[in-house]
C-alpha positions as a Python dict, from the first residue, in 0.01 Angstrom:
ca = {
    (1, 'M'): (0, 0, 0),
    (2, 'R'): (-375, 61, 35),
    (3, 'T'): (-423, -1, -342),
    (4, 'R'): (-233, -333, -321),
    (5, 'L'): (-440, -439, -22),
    (6, 'T'): (-766, -348, -196),
    (7, 'T'): (-661, -539, -505),
    (8, 'A'): (-566, -844, -299),
    (9, 'V'): (-900, -841, -119),
    (10, 'A'): (-1084, -812, -450),
    (11, 'V'): (-893, -1107, -594),
    (12, 'L'): (-962, -1310, -281),
    (13, 'L'): (-1333, -1234, -304),
    (14, 'L'): (-1340, -1339, -669),
    (15, 'L'): (-1165, -1664, -582),
    (16, 'L'): (-1410, -1730, -301),
    (17, 'A'): (-1700, -1653, -531),
    (18, 'G'): (-1558, -1892, -788),
    (19, 'C'): (-1520, -2163, -527),
    (20, 'T'): (-1880, -2110, -412),
    (21, 'S'): (-2008, -2125, -768),
    (22, 'A'): (-1810, -2440, -840),
    (23, 'S'): (-1939, -2592, -518),
    (24, 'R'): (-2296, -2517, -620),
    (25, 'T'): (-2260, -2649, -971),
    (26, 'G'): (-2068, -2954, -857),
    (27, 'G'): (-2307, -3055, -579),
    (28, 'P'): (-2658, -3197, -598),
    (29, 'I'): (-2960, -2980, -678),
    (30, 'T'): (-3195, -2936, -381),
    (31, 'L'): (-3568, -2903, -443),
    (32, 'R'): (-3804, -2784, -170),
    (33, 'F'): (-4132, -2977, -163),
    (34, 'Q'): (-4407, -2819, 47),
    (35, 'S'): (-4661, -3085, 144),
    (36, 'L'): (-5002, -3022, 300),
    (37, 'A'): (-5040, -3380, 421),
    (38, 'W'): (-5170, -3358, 778),
    (39, 'Q'): (-5301, -3696, 886),
    (40, 'D'): (-5035, -3918, 1044),
    (41, 'E'): (-5067, -4179, 770),
    (42, 'S'): (-5041, -3931, 483),
    (43, 'V'): (-4747, -3743, 639),
    (44, 'A'): (-4563, -4072, 686),
    (45, 'V'): (-4625, -4180, 325),
    (46, 'S'): (-4514, -3843, 185),
    (47, 'K'): (-4193, -3849, 387),
    (48, 'E'): (-4127, -4211, 288),
    (49, 'L'): (-4158, -4122, -81),
    (50, 'V'): (-3918, -3830, -42),
    (51, 'K'): (-3672, -4064, 129),
    (52, 'E'): (-3705, -4320, -150),
    (53, 'W'): (-3642, -4052, -413),
    (54, 'N'): (-3333, -3923, -233),
    (55, 'A'): (-3194, -4276, -199),
    (56, 'T'): (-3208, -4329, -576),
    (57, 'H'): (-3125, -3980, -710),
    (58, 'R'): (-2773, -3868, -629),
    (59, 'D'): (-2784, -3539, -822),
    (60, 'V'): (-3130, -3413, -725),
    (61, 'K'): (-3226, -3410, -358),
    (62, 'V'): (-3568, -3317, -221),
    (63, 'E'): (-3626, -3138, 107),
    (64, 'Y'): (-3964, -3203, 271),
    (65, 'V'): (-4136, -2887, 400),
    (66, 'Q'): (-4455, -2913, 607),
    (67, 'G'): (-4733, -2672, 514),
    (68, 'S'): (-5088, -2626, 643),
    (69, 'W'): (-5425, -2621, 468),
    (70, 'D'): (-5543, -2355, 711),
    (71, 'S'): (-5302, -2089, 588),
    (72, 'V'): (-5170, -2213, 255),
    (73, 'H'): (-5314, -1941, 27),
    (74, 'D'): (-5177, -1646, 222),
    (75, 'Q'): (-4851, -1826, 296),
    (76, 'L'): (-4792, -1906, -71),
    (77, 'L'): (-4881, -1553, -179),
    (78, 'T'): (-4627, -1413, 65),
    (79, 'S'): (-4358, -1658, -45),
    (80, 'F'): (-4424, -1588, -415),
    (81, 'E'): (-4397, -1213, -369),
    (82, 'G'): (-4087, -1255, -153),
    (83, 'G'): (-3915, -1484, -404),
    (84, 'E'): (-3902, -1769, -153),
    (85, 'A'): (-4164, -2009, -287),
    (86, 'P'): (-4098, -2384, -263),
    (87, 'D'): (-4011, -2553, -592),
    (88, 'I'): (-4292, -2810, -567),
    (89, 'I'): (-4626, -2694, -428),
    (90, 'H'): (-4906, -2907, -286),
    (91, 'D'): (-5243, -2728, -302),
    (92, 'A'): (-5600, -2774, -430),
    (93, 'S'): (-5725, -2690, -778),
    (94, 'D'): (-5977, -2433, -655),
    (95, 'D'): (-5689, -2231, -506),
    (96, 'L'): (-5479, -2217, -823),
    (97, 'A'): (-5660, -1964, -1044),
    (98, 'D'): (-5519, -1645, -892),
    (99, 'F'): (-5168, -1794, -875),
    (100, 'A'): (-5186, -1918, -1234),
    (101, 'Y'): (-5319, -1593, -1378),
    (102, 'G'): (-5075, -1399, -1160),
    (103, 'G'): (-4774, -1571, -1317),
    (104, 'Y'): (-4661, -1743, -998),
    (105, 'L'): (-4694, -2101, -1125),
    (106, 'A'): (-4510, -2268, -1412),
    (107, 'D'): (-4707, -2395, -1710),
    (108, 'L'): (-4649, -2770, -1696),
    (109, 'T'): (-4764, -2841, -2051),
    (110, 'G'): (-4420, -2933, -2186),
    (111, 'L'): (-4273, -3068, -1863),
    (112, 'L'): (-4490, -3370, -1786),
    (113, 'S'): (-4425, -3725, -1902),
    (114, 'A'): (-4651, -3887, -2162),
    (115, 'R'): (-4730, -4160, -1908),
    (116, 'L'): (-4862, -3914, -1651),
    (117, 'K'): (-5058, -3711, -1905),
    (118, 'S'): (-5235, -4018, -2042),
    (119, 'D'): (-5295, -4183, -1704),
    (120, 'I'): (-5499, -3896, -1557),
    (121, 'P'): (-5834, -3840, -1735),
    (122, 'Q'): (-5894, -3519, -1926),
    (123, 'R'): (-6180, -3420, -1696),
    (124, 'S'): (-5932, -3414, -1408),
    (125, 'W'): (-5675, -3213, -1605),
    (126, 'Q'): (-5944, -2952, -1667),
    (127, 'T'): (-5947, -2872, -1295),
    (128, 'A'): (-5593, -2732, -1321),
    (129, 'A'): (-5614, -2575, -1669),
    (130, 'F'): (-5634, -2196, -1686),
    (131, 'G'): (-5624, -2016, -2018),
    (132, 'K'): (-5399, -2218, -2246),
    (133, 'G'): (-5180, -2367, -1973),
    (134, 'V'): (-5186, -2642, -1711),
    (135, 'Y'): (-5066, -2525, -1371),
    (136, 'G'): (-5104, -2829, -1150),
    (137, 'V'): (-5122, -3208, -1160),
    (138, 'P'): (-5449, -3327, -1000),
    (139, 'F'): (-5372, -3643, -803),
    (140, 'L'): (-5620, -3694, -516),
    (141, 'Q'): (-5996, -3635, -522),
    (142, 'E'): (-6279, -3668, -275),
    (143, 'P'): (-6645, -3733, -356),
    (144, 'R'): (-6914, -3644, -107),
    (145, 'V'): (-7090, -3951, 30),
    (146, 'L'): (-7353, -4036, 288),
    (147, 'I'): (-7214, -4191, 606),
    (148, 'A'): (-7504, -4393, 747),
    (149, 'N'): (-7595, -4582, 1063),
    (150, 'R'): (-7635, -4929, 912),
    (151, 'A'): (-7844, -5074, 1195),
    (152, 'W'): (-8084, -4777, 1190),
    (153, 'L'): (-8144, -4807, 816),
    (154, 'A'): (-8189, -5184, 836),
    (155, 'K'): (-8443, -5155, 1117),
    (156, 'S'): (-8642, -4891, 929),
    (157, 'G'): (-8679, -5109, 620),
    (158, 'V'): (-8586, -4831, 374),
    (159, 'R'): (-8421, -4926, 48),
    (160, 'V'): (-8045, -4896, 83),
    (161, 'P'): (-7893, -4724, -222),
    (162, 'T'): (-7593, -4844, -421),
    (163, 'P'): (-7386, -4670, -691),
    (164, 'A'): (-7579, -4876, -948),
    (165, 'H'): (-7916, -4781, -798),
    (166, 'P'): (-7882, -4461, -590),
    (167, 'W'): (-8157, -4261, -428),
    (168, 'T'): (-8298, -3970, -626),
    (169, 'W'): (-8309, -3635, -446),
    (170, 'T'): (-8686, -3680, -408),
    (171, 'E'): (-8644, -4029, -263),
    (172, 'F'): (-8367, -3908, -33),
    (173, 'R'): (-8602, -3646, 112),
    (174, 'Q'): (-8872, -3909, 162),
    (175, 'V'): (-8630, -4149, 330),
    (176, 'T'): (-8497, -3889, 573),
    (177, 'K'): (-8854, -3798, 666),
    (178, 'Q'): (-8933, -4165, 728),
    (179, 'L'): (-8626, -4204, 949),
    (180, 'S'): (-8708, -3903, 1168),
    (181, 'G'): (-8909, -3866, 1486),
    (182, 'D'): (-8885, -3874, 1867),
    (183, 'G'): (-8601, -3619, 1870),
    (184, 'R'): (-8401, -3803, 1608),
    (185, 'Y'): (-8329, -3694, 1252),
    (186, 'G'): (-8283, -3873, 921),
    (187, 'V'): (-7990, -3653, 821),
    (188, 'A'): (-7766, -3380, 963),
    (189, 'W'): (-7624, -3125, 719),
    (190, 'P'): (-7293, -2973, 837),
    (191, 'L'): (-7293, -2656, 629),
    (192, 'K'): (-7043, -2421, 787),
    (193, 'E'): (-6913, -2381, 429),
    (194, 'P'): (-7242, -2411, 237),
    (195, 'V'): (-7133, -2295, -108),
    (196, 'S'): (-6896, -2575, -204),
    (197, 'A'): (-7130, -2851, -82),
    (198, 'T'): (-7432, -2698, -255),
    (199, 'L'): (-7266, -2628, -590),
    (200, 'N'): (-7074, -2954, -611),
    (201, 'L'): (-7376, -3172, -532),
    (202, 'S'): (-7595, -2966, -766),
    (203, 'L'): (-7400, -3101, -1063),
    (204, 'S'): (-7600, -3424, -1024),
    (205, 'A'): (-7920, -3233, -1100),
    (206, 'G'): (-7764, -3057, -1397),
    (207, 'G'): (-7690, -2737, -1204),
    (208, 'Q'): (-7413, -2516, -1339),
    (209, 'L'): (-7500, -2172, -1195),
    (210, 'F'): (-7207, -2006, -1377),
    (211, 'H'): (-7255, -1959, -1751),
    (212, 'R'): (-6984, -1833, -1987),
    (213, 'G'): (-7100, -1636, -2290),
    (214, 'A'): (-6950, -1612, -2639),
    (215, 'D'): (-6753, -1308, -2519),
    (216, 'G'): (-6591, -1517, -2245),
    (217, 'K'): (-6769, -1335, -1965),
    (218, 'V'): (-6941, -1530, -1688),
    (219, 'T'): (-7284, -1461, -1541),
    (220, 'V'): (-7480, -1626, -1260),
    (221, 'R'): (-7818, -1783, -1343),
    (222, 'F'): (-7997, -1969, -1066),
    (223, 'G'): (-8218, -2196, -1278),
    (224, 'A'): (-8444, -2489, -1199),
    (225, 'A'): (-8160, -2743, -1199),
    (226, 'D'): (-7956, -2527, -959),
    (227, 'Q'): (-8248, -2521, -714),
    (228, 'V'): (-8294, -2897, -667),
    (229, 'V'): (-8028, -2950, -399),
    (230, 'P'): (-8075, -2628, -199),
    (231, 'R'): (-8453, -2676, -204),
    (232, 'T'): (-8412, -3033, -73),
    (233, 'I'): (-8189, -2918, 213),
    (234, 'H'): (-8420, -2627, 294),
    (235, 'D'): (-8727, -2849, 303),
    (236, 'Q'): (-8559, -3113, 517),
    (237, 'V'): (-8473, -2845, 775),
    (238, 'D'): (-8773, -2612, 757),
    (239, 'V'): (-9065, -2820, 626),
    (240, 'D'): (-9011, -3187, 711),
    (241, 'H'): (-8793, -3130, 1017),
    (242, 'S'): (-8594, -3435, 912),
    (243, 'A'): (-8269, -3238, 951),
    (244, 'P'): (-8178, -3020, 1250),
    (245, 'G'): (-8113, -2651, 1198),
    (246, 'S'): (-7851, -2665, 1473),
    (247, 'T'): (-7588, -2830, 1251),
    (248, 'L'): (-7612, -2581, 964),
    (249, 'G'): (-7326, -2378, 1107),
    (250, 'S'): (-7118, -2682, 1196),
    (251, 'G'): (-6820, -2847, 1033),
    (252, 'G'): (-6824, -3214, 943),
    (253, 'S'): (-6633, -3326, 1253),
    (254, 'D'): (-6880, -3143, 1477),
    (255, 'T'): (-7162, -3375, 1369),
    (256, 'L'): (-6982, -3699, 1452),
    (257, 'P'): (-7066, -3715, 1827),
    (258, 'G'): (-7437, -3679, 1746),
    (259, 'F'): (-7404, -3940, 1472),
    (260, 'F'): (-7235, -4186, 1707),
    (261, 'G'): (-7491, -4105, 1975),
    (262, 'G'): (-7785, -4206, 1754),
    (263, 'R'): (-7924, -3857, 1694),
    (264, 'Y'): (-7878, -3861, 1314),
    (265, 'A'): (-7918, -4157, 1080),
    (266, 'M'): (-7692, -4009, 812),
    (267, 'V'): (-7438, -3731, 760),
    (268, 'P'): (-7322, -3611, 413),
    (269, 'L'): (-6943, -3585, 435),
    (270, 'G'): (-6630, -3592, 226),
    (271, 'F'): (-6493, -3941, 162),
    (272, 'S'): (-6184, -3885, 378),
    (273, 'Y'): (-6394, -3841, 694),
    (274, 'R'): (-6401, -4221, 713),
    (275, 'Q'): (-6065, -4211, 887),
    (276, 'Q'): (-6202, -3998, 1170),
    (277, 'I'): (-6499, -4231, 1199),
    (278, 'V'): (-6273, -4537, 1223),
    (279, 'Q'): (-6067, -4364, 1491),
    (280, 'Q'): (-6353, -4213, 1693),
    (281, 'A'): (-6655, -4442, 1659),
    (282, 'P'): (-6758, -4632, 1974),
    (283, 'K'): (-6672, -5000, 1975),
    (284, 'G'): (-6934, -5196, 1784),
    (285, 'F'): (-7083, -4894, 1607),
    (286, 'D'): (-7204, -5021, 1268),
    (287, 'W'): (-7177, -4772, 983),
    (288, 'E'): (-7163, -4779, 604),
    (289, 'V'): (-7085, -4556, 307),
    (290, 'L'): (-7366, -4476, 63),
    (291, 'P'): (-7352, -4276, -261),
    (292, 'A'): (-7487, -3921, -258),
    (293, 'P'): (-7831, -3887, -422),
    (294, 'A'): (-7856, -3873, -801),
    (295, 'G'): (-8043, -3628, -1020),
    (296, 'A'): (-8105, -3573, -1389),
    (297, 'D'): (-7731, -3615, -1455),
    (298, 'G'): (-7699, -3926, -1241),
    (299, 'L'): (-7422, -3942, -981),
    (300, 'A'): (-7229, -3649, -1129),
    (301, 'Q'): (-7042, -3448, -870),
    (302, 'A'): (-6803, -3156, -885),
    (303, 'V'): (-6465, -3185, -715),
    (304, 'S'): (-6156, -2972, -663),
    (305, 'P'): (-5870, -3225, -653),
    (306, 'Q'): (-5548, -3185, -461),
    (307, 'T'): (-5270, -3076, -695),
    (308, 'L'): (-4893, -3059, -732),
    (309, 'S'): (-4751, -2750, -903),
    (310, 'V'): (-4410, -2601, -979),
    (311, 'A'): (-4321, -2243, -888),
    (312, 'A'): (-4260, -2020, -1190),
    (313, 'D'): (-3943, -1886, -1024),
    (314, 'S'): (-3795, -2231, -965),
    (315, 'P'): (-3460, -2263, -1149),
    (316, 'H'): (-3513, -2640, -1166),
    (317, 'R'): (-3855, -2685, -1328),
    (318, 'K'): (-3753, -2996, -1522),
    (319, 'E'): (-3624, -3173, -1211),
    (320, 'A'): (-3930, -3065, -1011),
    (321, 'A'): (-4156, -3215, -1278),
    (322, 'E'): (-3955, -3538, -1268),
    (323, 'F'): (-4008, -3560, -891),
    (324, 'I'): (-4383, -3509, -939),
    (325, 'D'): (-4380, -3788, -1197),
    (326, 'F'): (-4208, -4013, -941),
    (327, 'L'): (-4457, -3925, -666),
    (328, 'L'): (-4745, -4004, -898),
    (329, 'R'): (-4639, -4340, -1034),
    (330, 'P'): (-4944, -4566, -1000),
    (331, 'Q'): (-4816, -4758, -697),
    (332, 'N'): (-4712, -4435, -524),
    (333, 'M'): (-5043, -4265, -604),
    (334, 'V'): (-5220, -4557, -438),
    (335, 'R'): (-5005, -4514, -127),
    (336, 'L'): (-5086, -4142, -114),
    (337, 'A'): (-5458, -4212, -161),
    (338, 'L'): (-5469, -4475, 112),
    (339, 'G'): (-5276, -4245, 346),
    (340, 'D'): (-5525, -3962, 292),
    (341, 'W'): (-5834, -4189, 268),
    (342, 'M'): (-5914, -4034, -69),
    (343, 'L'): (-5929, -4149, -432),
    (344, 'P'): (-5644, -4123, -682),
    (345, 'T'): (-5711, -3956, -1015),
    (346, 'G'): (-5492, -4197, -1212),
    (347, 'T'): (-5671, -4473, -1402),
    (348, 'Q'): (-5403, -4732, -1322),
    (349, 'A'): (-5403, -4648, -952),
    (350, 'L'): (-5782, -4672, -939),
    (351, 'K'): (-5756, -5037, -1046),
    (352, 'D'): (-5560, -5134, -735),
    (353, 'P'): (-5745, -5405, -534),
    (354, 'A'): (-5692, -5210, -210),
    (355, 'L'): (-5937, -4948, -340),
    (356, 'H'): (-6208, -5201, -424),
    (357, 'T'): (-6265, -5364, -86),
    (358, 'A'): (-6600, -5339, 89),
    (359, 'K'): (-6426, -5254, 416),
    (360, 'Y'): (-6469, -4889, 514),
    (361, 'G'): (-6665, -4825, 194),
    (362, 'W'): (-6363, -4810, -38),
    (363, 'A'): (-6551, -4987, -320),
    (364, 'T'): (-6843, -4744, -301),
    (365, 'G'): (-6612, -4444, -327),
    (366, 'T'): (-6412, -4592, -613),
    (367, 'A'): (-6736, -4658, -803),
    (368, 'L'): (-6801, -4283, -796),
    (369, 'A'): (-6465, -4184, -946),
    (370, 'G'): (-6591, -4187, -1305),
    (371, 'H'): (-6868, -3941, -1216),
    (372, 'L'): (-6640, -3667, -1078),
    (373, 'S'): (-6599, -3350, -1282),
    (374, 'P'): (-6440, -3006, -1238),
    (375, 'A'): (-6629, -2766, -1015),
    (376, 'P'): (-6799, -2511, -1247),
    (377, 'A'): (-6687, -2218, -1030),
    (378, 'Q'): (-6321, -2294, -1027),
    (379, 'T'): (-6215, -2096, -1336),
    (380, 'V'): (-6442, -1799, -1254),
    (381, 'R'): (-6251, -1483, -1171),
    (382, 'G'): (-6402, -1322, -864),
    (383, 'Y'): (-6550, -1646, -733),
    (384, 'P'): (-6385, -1617, -387),
    (385, 'E'): (-6543, -1273, -331),
    (386, 'W'): (-6879, -1391, -469),
    (387, 'K'): (-6867, -1691, -238),
    (388, 'D'): (-6772, -1499, 76),
    (389, 'K'): (-6977, -1182, 33),
    (390, 'V'): (-7284, -1303, -156),
    (391, 'A'): (-7341, -1679, -171),
    (392, 'T'): (-7240, -1787, 181),
    (393, 'P'): (-7469, -1548, 372),
    (394, 'A'): (-7753, -1594, 121),
    (395, 'L'): (-7747, -1975, 144),
    (396, 'Q'): (-7709, -1968, 521),
    (397, 'E'): (-8018, -1747, 553),
    (398, 'Y'): (-8214, -1960, 305),
    (399, 'Y'): (-8134, -2286, 480),
    (400, 'S'): (-8228, -2140, 818),
    (401, 'G'): (-8563, -2017, 682),
    (402, 'A'): (-8481, -1647, 713),
    (403, 'I'): (-8533, -1582, 340),
    (404, 'G'): (-8730, -1757, 66),
    (405, 'P'): (-8627, -1891, -277),
    (406, 'D'): (-8704, -1567, -463),
    (407, 'E'): (-8478, -1362, -238),
    (408, 'L'): (-8208, -1630, -266),
    (409, 'R'): (-8220, -1610, -646),
    (410, 'H'): (-8216, -1229, -639),
    (411, 'R'): (-7905, -1216, -422),
    (412, 'L'): (-7713, -1490, -602),
    (413, 'E'): (-7787, -1339, -944),
    (414, 'K'): (-7815, -962, -905),
    (415, 'D'): (-7566, -909, -624),
    (416, 'G'): (-7344, -1190, -755),
    (417, 'N'): (-7322, -1055, -1109),
    (418, 'L'): (-7225, -711, -978),
    (419, 'V'): (-6929, -874, -804),
    (420, 'L'): (-6822, -1078, -1109),
    (421, 'A'): (-6856, -779, -1342),
    (422, 'R'): (-6573, -600, -1161),
    (423, 'Y'): (-6336, -884, -1248),
    (424, 'Q'): (-6439, -897, -1616),
    (425, 'R'): (-6408, -538, -1732),
}
């Protein structure tokens, strides 16, 4: 009797398993898309695009999952190791290296459409290429610009720069000195995270800092070109007093009240900060967007674009790549860019008239798109530790006047190369 009962239960379980399997294979595929959109406009656009996909794709449904920039690296690492990663992953290119080399992300080389591959410039693809693979699709990018008090600059009589005729770093220093006095400053540098701002802007002066040898190993060399931007910032704070030392430990948003209050003529910020300015500026406050200063390499700037990747463990890589292709059709990429107040990487999207209006400085930002290149540090193994343990404290002390240029070079090079060497044995 017990044997018959056991057999019957086993058969029933097999039948149930078969029904479950049939149900799964017969129903639509569900992809989980983790988005890091956080501004109301960008969240709304992302959700709208998911809804549009689901309305036109009966067999492949997408579930929107809200993530956060503040915790994304640790959250993704935990989900990868636990086998619970979302199928489609929104991140930034400078966060991909460890995931790519660790085998957590799918190589997209053979999964992307010819249209998407040709629409995004090669320099942008390089931001998500590690080894011989491509592990993310770069789709939004953000140059650093100068947000300026238009009335203040006009009253001073200084030459106002344009993308066609920008300030040099030397001229920028002179202008900020001319704009300063009576408790007011020509510029405020929000450098709570000094490494990214310094290295990315240094590309305009020809700075690379990281140099890869014939053996593939990377070393730090703080040469003359690398010193142009940090020396300018240091001298504005400590020599000319055209920039306050009080903002060096601040984030970009922290400087806006002082900017609106007429304490600073300009603030170097990421392009997307324009949305906060539109929302928070006092009525009648007149501001404009100016290009960052240019050096020996013109308006060149390093960026780490936002990316879309596919988890290596996803059983539906092909479908995930098709959803990414849908999200990044030119008209959809424009919608995402406008929602995030950033620039699209796609050449077709960049032609959209909405990105070439003078209002809110869109045209100035779009004019900089062709000058954006991969951040030199982004493929360097050990960069996060070098940044946190060596470069951040060294730059903070240099900008505050606590150490001089020789000590800065010593720490970036000697201490920095000891850190990188551990990752390159």
